[in-house]
KESE-820614 format. One line per field, with one value per residue: residue number from 1; x, y, z of N, C-alpha, C in turn. Coordinates in steps of 0.02 Angstrom, whole numbers, plus 50000, padded with zeros to 5 digits. Each point is the difference from the previous one (the first is absolute). Layout:
REM residues N
resi	(NUM; ...)
nX	(X; ...)
nY	(Y; ...)
nZ	(Z; ...)
caX	(X; ...)
caY	(Y; ...)
caZ	(Z; ...)
cX	(X; ...)
cY	(Y; ...)
cZ	(Z; ...)
REM end
This chain:
REM residues 232
resi	(1; 2; 3; 4; 5; 6; 7; 8; 9; 10; 11; 12; 13; 14; 15; 16; 17; 18; 19; 20; 21; 22; 23; 24; 25; 26; 27; 28; 29; 30; 31; 32; 33; 34; 35; 36; 37; 38; 39; 40; 41; 42; 43; 44; 45; 46; 47; 48; 49; 50; 51; 52; 53; 54; 55; 56; 57; 58; 59; 60; 61; 62; 63; 64; 65; 66; 67; 68; 69; 70; 71; 72; 73; 74; 75; 76; 77; 78; 79; 80; 81; 82; 83; 84; 85; 86; 87; 88; 89; 90; 91; 92; 93; 94; 95; 96; 97; 98; 99; 100; 101; 102; 103; 104; 105; 106; 107; 108; 109; 110; 111; 112; 113; 114; 115; 116; 117; 118; 119; 120; 121; 122; 123; 124; 125; 126; 127; 128; 129; 130; 131; 132; 133; 134; 135; 136; 137; 138; 139; 140; 141; 142; 143; 144; 145; 146; 147; 148; 149; 150; 151; 152; 153; 154; 155; 156; 157; 158; 159; 160; 161; 162; 163; 164; 165; 166; 167; 168; 169; 170; 171; 172; 173; 174; 175; 176; 177; 178; 179; 180; 181; 182; 183; 184; 185; 186; 187; 188; 189; 190; 191; 192; 193; 194; 195; 196; 197; 198; 199; 200; 201; 202; 203; 204; 205; 206; 207; 208; 209; 210; 211; 212; 213; 214; 215; 216; 217; 218; 219; 220; 221; 222; 223; 224; 225; 226; 227; 228; 229; 230; 231; 232)
nX	(50042; 49983; 50057; 49961; 50030; 49944; 49977; 49954; 49976; 49949; 50049; 50003; 50002; 50003; 50014; 50037; 49983; 49944; 49981; 50066; 49973; 50035; 49943; 50064; 50000; 49955; 50015; 50065; 49983; 50057; 50006; 50065; 50006; 50039; 50044; 49944; 49985; 49988; 49958; 50013; 49939; 49986; 49949; 50027; 50029; 50008; 50063; 50020; 50029; 49945; 49967; 50042; 49990; 49937; 50007; 50031; 49945; 49991; 49942; 49979; 49965; 49939; 49986; 49983; 50020; 50065; 50000; 50065; 50012; 49937; 50015; 49968; 49988; 49935; 50009; 50035; 50056; 50015; 50040; 49952; 49956; 50043; 50014; 49936; 49988; 50053; 49969; 49939; 50008; 50004; 50018; 49963; 50023; 49948; 50015; 50012; 49996; 50045; 50055; 49991; 50023; 49964; 50051; 49993; 50064; 50012; 49961; 50030; 50063; 49988; 49942; 50039; 50044; 49949; 49982; 50065; 49990; 50025; 49969; 49984; 50064; 50017; 49949; 50014; 50063; 49988; 49962; 50046; 50044; 49959; 49996; 50061; 50020; 50032; 49987; 49951; 50042; 50045; 49947; 49990; 49942; 50030; 50042; 49942; 49979; 49938; 50011; 50059; 49971; 49951; 50050; 50029; 49942; 49997; 50063; 49986; 49944; 50039; 50044; 49950; 49986; 49958; 49950; 49991; 49984; 50002; 49960; 50012; 49961; 50030; 49954; 49970; 50065; 49986; 50039; 49963; 50052; 50020; 49937; 49998; 50059; 49978; 49943; 50036; 50040; 49949; 49967; 50055; 50019; 49938; 49995; 50060; 49979; 49945; 50009; 49962; 49968; 49997; 49965; 50006; 49952; 50009; 50053; 49950; 50050; 50021; 49940; 49995; 50060; 49959; 50006; 49987; 49942; 50016; 49935; 50023; 49953; 50013; 50061; 49967; 50007; 49997; 50058; 50004; 50001; 49988; 50060; 50013; 50046; 50026; 49996; 50066)
nY	(49941; 50049; 50024; 50028; 50048; 50018; 50023; 50035; 50015; 50022; 50015; 50046; 50057; 50047; 50043; 50037; 50061; 49992; 50061; 50001; 49961; 49948; 49968; 49981; 49959; 49961; 49965; 50008; 49951; 49970; 49950; 49993; 49955; 49958; 50043; 50027; 50019; 50052; 50021; 50057; 50001; 50056; 50044; 50059; 49995; 49942; 50019; 49996; 50060; 50023; 49960; 50020; 50062; 49979; 49973; 50058; 50011; 50038; 49970; 50026; 49944; 50025; 49955; 49939; 49947; 50007; 49946; 50011; 49953; 49988; 50065; 50007; 50049; 49988; 50059; 49987; 50008; 50065; 49990; 49965; 50047; 50049; 49965; 49990; 50064; 50014; 49953; 50027; 50067; 49993; 50065; 50006; 50063; 50037; 50038; 49934; 50060; 50018; 49989; 50064; 50006; 49946; 49959; 49970; 49985; 50062; 50020; 49950; 50018; 50066; 49988; 49961; 50049; 50042; 49950; 50015; 50007; 49938; 50004; 50060; 50017; 49941; 50000; 50063; 49983; 49943; 50036; 50047; 49953; 49972; 50065; 49979; 50014; 49947; 50039; 50001; 49959; 50038; 49991; 50066; 50004; 50060; 49950; 49980; 49963; 50018; 49965; 50029; 50058; 49982; 49984; 50057; 50032; 49966; 50014; 50061; 49995; 49975; 50047; 50016; 49981; 50051; 49981; 50065; 50011; 50062; 50016; 50064; 49986; 49940; 50004; 50031; 50002; 49946; 50006; 49988; 50012; 50053; 50021; 49978; 50029; 50053; 49998; 49989; 50047; 50038; 49984; 50009; 50054; 50023; 49982; 50022; 50049; 49986; 50063; 50025; 50016; 50059; 50019; 50066; 50002; 50052; 49961; 49996; 50016; 50043; 50025; 49996; 50020; 50026; 49958; 50056; 50032; 50043; 50010; 50062; 50021; 50064; 49974; 49971; 49935; 50014; 49980; 49937; 49987; 49935; 49981; 50029; 49953; 50061; 50012; 49988)
nZ	(50000; 49957; 50024; 50046; 49964; 49971; 50058; 49969; 50060; 49964; 49960; 50047; 49966; 50046; 49952; 50040; 50023; 50035; 49979; 50008; 50046; 49978; 49990; 50003; 50051; 49969; 50054; 49992; 49960; 50014; 49958; 50011; 49952; 50030; 49974; 50022; 49938; 50040; 49953; 50034; 49976; 49968; 50003; 49985; 50060; 49969; 50020; 49937; 49997; 50030; 49960; 49953; 50023; 50001; 49940; 49990; 50035; 49946; 50002; 50058; 50004; 49989; 49954; 50022; 49966; 50011; 49962; 50008; 49954; 50019; 49996; 50058; 49956; 50010; 50029; 49945; 50034; 49991; 50053; 50029; 49981; 50017; 50054; 50010; 49985; 50037; 50034; 49996; 49998; 49934; 49995; 49944; 50002; 49980; 50054; 50002; 50031; 49954; 50036; 49982; 50063; 49988; 49991; 49941; 50006; 50019; 49949; 49971; 50015; 50003; 49969; 49962; 49994; 49994; 49959; 49997; 49934; 49999; 49942; 50025; 49994; 50025; 50042; 50017; 49997; 50032; 50040; 50002; 50006; 50045; 50013; 49983; 50063; 49979; 49947; 50046; 50029; 49971; 49960; 50004; 50034; 50011; 50003; 50024; 49950; 49982; 49944; 49997; 50015; 49959; 49960; 50018; 49992; 49944; 49985; 50022; 49964; 49952; 50018; 50040; 49936; 49989; 50038; 50011; 49937; 50023; 49949; 50011; 49948; 49996; 49952; 50050; 50018; 49966; 49946; 49947; 49961; 50035; 50001; 49937; 49990; 50034; 49965; 49944; 50024; 50017; 49946; 49963; 50035; 50000; 49936; 49983; 50042; 49965; 49983; 50048; 49944; 50029; 49947; 50008; 49955; 49959; 49990; 49956; 49960; 50046; 50013; 49933; 50017; 50045; 50051; 50034; 49989; 50048; 49990; 50009; 50041; 50012; 50003; 49952; 50013; 49936; 49975; 50022; 49934; 49996; 50018; 49941; 49990; 50001; 49934; 49998)
caX	(49958; 50041; 50001; 49978; 50051; 49968; 49930; 49967; 49931; 49959; 50047; 49978; 50051; 49983; 50057; 49981; 49956; 49947; 49965; 50044; 50016; 49978; 49995; 50036; 49986; 49935; 49983; 50037; 50020; 50045; 50048; 50047; 50036; 50072; 50022; 49950; 50007; 49934; 49997; 49947; 49979; 49944; 50011; 50037; 49962; 49960; 50031; 50048; 50066; 49993; 49998; 50069; 50034; 49977; 50034; 50071; 50005; 50015; 49939; 49964; 49929; 49955; 49960; 50016; 50064; 50050; 50048; 50047; 50052; 49986; 50004; 49948; 50032; 49963; 50027; 50074; 50033; 50030; 50065; 49989; 49974; 50056; 50042; 49962; 50000; 50067; 50012; 49948; 49966; 50039; 49954; 50023; 49956; 49999; 50049; 50065; 50019; 50071; 50034; 50039; 50072; 50030; 50007; 49954; 50021; 49983; 49927; 49977; 50035; 49990; 49946; 50024; 50048; 49962; 49965; 50049; 50020; 50072; 50037; 49953; 50025; 50004; 49932; 49978; 50032; 49969; 49932; 50006; 50021; 49942; 49952; 50033; 50034; 50067; 50045; 49975; 50002; 50024; 49963; 49947; 49936; 49997; 50039; 49966; 49936; 49944; 49997; 50056; 49984; 49951; 50036; 50033; 49947; 49981; 50055; 49994; 49942; 50014; 50061; 49990; 49965; 49934; 49949; 49949; 50025; 49945; 50019; 49948; 50009; 50072; 50019; 49962; 50043; 50043; 49970; 49970; 50051; 50036; 49952; 49993; 50061; 49996; 49948; 50029; 50047; 49961; 49966; 50048; 50034; 49952; 49987; 50058; 50014; 49940; 49972; 49932; 50004; 49938; 50016; 49948; 50015; 49948; 50016; 49964; 50045; 50038; 49953; 49982; 50055; 49993; 49959; 49931; 49993; 49954; 49975; 49977; 49963; 49975; 50023; 49977; 50018; 49941; 50009; 50063; 49992; 50055; 50057; 50006; 50067; 50001; 50057; 50047)
caY	(50059; 50060; 50042; 50069; 50043; 50064; 49991; 50058; 49987; 50057; 50055; 50069; 50050; 50070; 50045; 50068; 50007; 50049; 50009; 49983; 49928; 49961; 49928; 49977; 49928; 49986; 49929; 49964; 49930; 49980; 49946; 49990; 49938; 50001; 49995; 50028; 50069; 50031; 50069; 50040; 50050; 50042; 50071; 50039; 50013; 49942; 49968; 49950; 50011; 49993; 49928; 49976; 50023; 49957; 49935; 50009; 50023; 50071; 50032; 49960; 50000; 50017; 49941; 49941; 49968; 49997; 49945; 49997; 49949; 49963; 50041; 50050; 50066; 50039; 50003; 49999; 50065; 50023; 49967; 49930; 50000; 50017; 49940; 49951; 50023; 49992; 49929; 49966; 50039; 50046; 50050; 50040; 50057; 50032; 50053; 49970; 50011; 49989; 50054; 50030; 50007; 49933; 49963; 49944; 49947; 50022; 50001; 49931; 49970; 50032; 49969; 49936; 50015; 50021; 49942; 49955; 49946; 49989; 50018; 50042; 50024; 49942; 49985; 50056; 49994; 49944; 50018; 50048; 49961; 49960; 50043; 50029; 50063; 49986; 50054; 50063; 49994; 50062; 50057; 50028; 50001; 50052; 49978; 49942; 50012; 49980; 49928; 49976; 50015; 49952; 49936; 50005; 49992; 49929; 49965; 50014; 49963; 49928; 49983; 49962; 49939; 50001; 49954; 50039; 50058; 50047; 50051; 50051; 50032; 49996; 50026; 50062; 50056; 49977; 49994; 49934; 49947; 49990; 49971; 49929; 49967; 49998; 49950; 49934; 49987; 49987; 49935; 49945; 49992; 49974; 49930; 49956; 49995; 49977; 50054; 50023; 50068; 50040; 50065; 50047; 50028; 50024; 49974; 49937; 49948; 49976; 49963; 49938; 49952; 49970; 49940; 50024; 50071; 50019; 50066; 50041; 50062; 50034; 49969; 49931; 49954; 49982; 49932; 49968; 49931; 49952; 50008; 49962; 50018; 50041; 49990; 50056)
caZ	(50000; 49994; 50060; 49995; 50029; 50015; 50018; 50030; 50017; 50020; 50015; 49988; 50016; 49988; 50003; 50018; 50057; 49995; 49936; 49944; 50001; 49941; 50013; 49941; 49991; 50031; 50005; 49948; 50010; 49945; 50010; 49946; 50011; 49991; 49931; 49955; 49977; 50004; 49979; 50030; 49950; 50019; 49986; 50049; 50060; 50021; 50058; 49979; 50030; 50073; 50013; 49998; 50060; 50054; 49992; 50019; 50069; 50001; 50024; 50049; 49986; 50056; 50017; 49961; 50014; 49947; 50013; 49945; 50009; 50061; 50060; 50009; 50009; 50049; 50068; 50004; 50005; 49937; 49991; 49981; 49932; 49956; 49996; 49960; 49930; 49973; 49985; 49962; 49948; 49959; 49972; 49943; 49991; 49934; 49996; 50014; 50070; 50012; 50036; 49945; 50011; 50006; 49937; 49992; 50047; 50068; 50007; 50011; 50057; 50065; 50039; 50025; 50052; 50058; 50027; 50029; 49954; 50005; 49939; 49963; 49935; 49955; 49977; 49958; 49934; 49964; 49978; 49945; 49941; 49980; 49963; 49941; 50015; 50025; 49980; 50026; 50073; 50032; 49975; 50043; 49965; 49950; 49942; 49972; 49968; 50041; 50002; 50042; 50070; 50023; 50009; 50066; 50050; 50000; 50033; 50071; 50026; 49998; 50037; 50062; 49983; 50034; 49975; 49965; 49963; 49990; 49952; 49992; 49934; 49988; 49933; 49990; 49981; 49946; 49934; 49990; 49990; 50063; 50047; 49987; 50024; 50073; 50017; 49987; 50055; 50060; 49996; 49995; 50064; 50048; 49983; 50010; 50072; 50034; 50040; 49988; 49972; 50001; 49969; 49981; 49934; 49956; 49934; 49990; 49975; 50058; 50043; 49967; 50009; 50066; 50005; 50007; 50012; 50053; 49982; 50057; 49986; 50060; 50062; 50006; 49946; 49960; 49975; 50017; 49976; 50013; 49955; 49939; 49978; 49939; 49957; 50009)
cX	(50044; 49994; 49974; 50052; 49974; 49927; 49974; 49927; 49966; 50042; 49970; 50055; 49975; 50063; 49977; 49952; 49946; 49969; 50043; 50017; 49969; 50000; 50028; 49987; 49938; 49985; 50034; 50018; 50044; 50045; 50045; 50043; 50075; 50018; 49953; 50019; 49931; 50005; 49941; 49983; 49940; 50016; 50042; 49956; 49960; 50029; 50054; 50068; 49997; 49997; 50070; 50037; 49979; 50035; 50072; 50008; 50018; 49939; 49967; 49925; 49961; 49960; 50018; 50069; 50043; 50051; 50043; 50054; 49992; 50001; 49944; 50034; 49964; 50034; 50075; 50027; 50029; 50066; 49992; 49973; 50057; 50046; 49967; 50002; 50068; 50016; 49953; 49971; 50050; 49952; 50034; 49949; 50004; 50058; 50070; 50022; 50072; 50030; 50049; 50075; 50034; 50004; 49947; 50016; 49980; 49925; 49973; 50029; 49981; 49940; 50020; 50047; 49964; 49963; 50048; 50021; 50076; 50040; 49957; 50025; 50009; 49932; 49976; 50031; 49969; 49931; 50002; 50023; 49940; 49948; 50033; 50037; 50070; 50050; 49978; 50005; 50018; 49965; 49948; 49935; 49995; 50038; 49968; 49935; 49944; 49994; 50055; 49986; 49948; 50031; 50038; 49948; 49977; 50054; 49997; 49943; 50014; 50055; 49988; 49966; 49932; 49953; 49951; 50033; 49939; 50024; 49942; 50014; 50074; 50023; 49969; 50042; 50045; 49964; 49979; 50052; 50038; 49955; 49992; 50062; 50000; 49948; 50026; 50045; 49962; 49969; 50050; 50035; 49952; 49988; 50059; 50016; 49939; 49967; 49927; 50005; 49931; 50017; 49937; 50019; 49937; 50008; 49965; 50046; 50042; 49956; 49984; 50054; 49996; 49957; 49926; 50002; 49947; 49979; 49973; 49961; 49974; 50017; 49979; 50026; 49936; 50004; 50069; 49996; 50058; 50054; 49995; 50066; 49998; 50061; 50045; 50005)
cY	(50062; 50043; 50070; 50044; 50070; 49987; 50061; 49982; 50064; 50061; 50067; 50048; 50069; 50042; 50071; 50000; 50052; 50004; 49979; 49925; 49965; 49926; 49964; 49926; 49982; 49926; 49957; 49930; 49980; 49943; 49994; 49939; 50008; 49991; 50030; 50072; 50031; 50073; 50035; 50057; 50039; 50072; 50033; 50015; 49941; 49963; 49950; 50007; 49994; 49927; 49971; 50021; 49960; 49932; 50004; 50021; 50073; 50042; 49953; 50005; 50020; 49939; 49943; 49973; 49996; 49946; 49992; 49949; 49965; 50041; 50052; 50067; 50044; 49998; 49998; 50071; 50019; 49965; 49928; 49995; 50015; 49940; 49946; 50018; 49989; 49928; 49972; 50037; 50046; 50047; 50038; 50055; 50028; 50049; 49979; 50006; 49980; 50060; 50032; 50003; 49933; 49967; 49945; 49945; 50018; 50000; 49930; 49971; 50029; 49971; 49932; 50010; 50021; 49942; 49947; 49942; 49993; 50022; 50046; 50021; 49943; 49982; 50055; 49995; 49943; 50018; 50051; 49966; 49962; 50041; 50038; 50064; 49989; 50054; 50068; 50004; 50066; 50063; 50023; 50002; 50052; 49983; 49940; 50020; 49977; 49924; 49970; 50013; 49949; 49931; 49999; 49988; 49927; 49959; 50010; 49960; 49925; 49978; 49960; 49932; 49996; 49948; 50036; 50061; 50044; 50055; 50048; 50040; 49997; 50025; 50068; 50059; 49982; 49999; 49928; 49944; 49986; 49969; 49926; 49962; 49993; 49948; 49930; 49980; 49983; 49930; 49942; 49987; 49970; 49925; 49955; 49991; 49978; 50052; 50013; 50073; 50032; 50068; 50039; 50029; 50027; 49972; 49932; 49943; 49970; 49959; 49931; 49946; 49964; 49937; 50019; 50075; 50012; 50072; 50037; 50061; 50027; 49963; 49929; 49958; 49979; 49929; 49976; 49927; 49956; 50009; 49955; 50021; 50037; 49983; 50061; 50042)
cZ	(50000; 50063; 49985; 50035; 50016; 50015; 50037; 50013; 50025; 50019; 49982; 50021; 49981; 50008; 50013; 50058; 49987; 49931; 49940; 49997; 49939; 50019; 49939; 49986; 50041; 49997; 49947; 50023; 49940; 50023; 49938; 50017; 49987; 49926; 49949; 49981; 49996; 49979; 50032; 49952; 50025; 49988; 50054; 50060; 50026; 50060; 49984; 50035; 50075; 50020; 49999; 50063; 50062; 49997; 50023; 50073; 50007; 50019; 50049; 49987; 50063; 50023; 49955; 50017; 49937; 50018; 49937; 50016; 50067; 50064; 50000; 50014; 50050; 50068; 50006; 50006; 49933; 49987; 49977; 49929; 49950; 49992; 49958; 49926; 49968; 49980; 49948; 49940; 49965; 49965; 49944; 49988; 49930; 49992; 50025; 50073; 50014; 50036; 49952; 50010; 50013; 49931; 49997; 50051; 50072; 50012; 50015; 50065; 50067; 50039; 50029; 50058; 50065; 50033; 50029; 49956; 50001; 49938; 49956; 49931; 49950; 49972; 49953; 49930; 49960; 49974; 49943; 49936; 49972; 49963; 49943; 50012; 50029; 49983; 50026; 50077; 50033; 49974; 50051; 49961; 49945; 49937; 49964; 49966; 50047; 50006; 50043; 50074; 50026; 50008; 50066; 50055; 50005; 50034; 50075; 50032; 50004; 50048; 50065; 49989; 50035; 49970; 49955; 49967; 49983; 49953; 49988; 49936; 49979; 49933; 49986; 49976; 49940; 49933; 49988; 49994; 50064; 50052; 49990; 50025; 50076; 50022; 49990; 50058; 50064; 49999; 49999; 50067; 50053; 49987; 50016; 50074; 50041; 50044; 49981; 49977; 50003; 49971; 49985; 49932; 49966; 49929; 49990; 49977; 50057; 50046; 49971; 50007; 50068; 49997; 50008; 50012; 50054; 49986; 50062; 49975; 50067; 50065; 50010; 49942; 49964; 49976; 50020; 49979; 50020; 49947; 49940; 49968; 49934; 49959; 50005; 49937)
REM end
């Protein structure tokens, strides 16, 4: 029986306070199986990115339960959630989120170093080589193209060997050809390492590559069909 690595039950979340508060997630139920690629789709403002932040432990829910990789995140301290995330969840953002005054190698290695990894720079170099950037180790983000910066971000997300890879509009800042290359990289790396991939996208072609698509609207999940293996 396939293991469930993401399980949300009746999750609700309100952001802001008073008249400006927004009920972003409303009774969300979601299960994602180990090794599955799930695309989260829906209009802007539907709660897609907030849902990803909940999965990563970057947003605390007001109600319901969040169980990721077998651990209940509800009630954990910020330090324990950060430690859990460092071991289990890799995150790729639309805007890369690289540190501008660090080289590609340092951007990948420093999070590992802070987590106490015994060989952060060795792992960082291997991951950058694996995403095709072996000749860009000492380049800073400003010296890299958008596609190269996103490859650095993917290497950084993959470096701790997480069970879950989360991507928020990973091709949103890239042209079509570069975006396809980055998508190929994400799907291939997740598949070869047996990672669970959850991505938010407005790109129908990218969503169609997932095993299934989960549609959101107004903070609720409208459809979450069973996984059907998509063709690459």
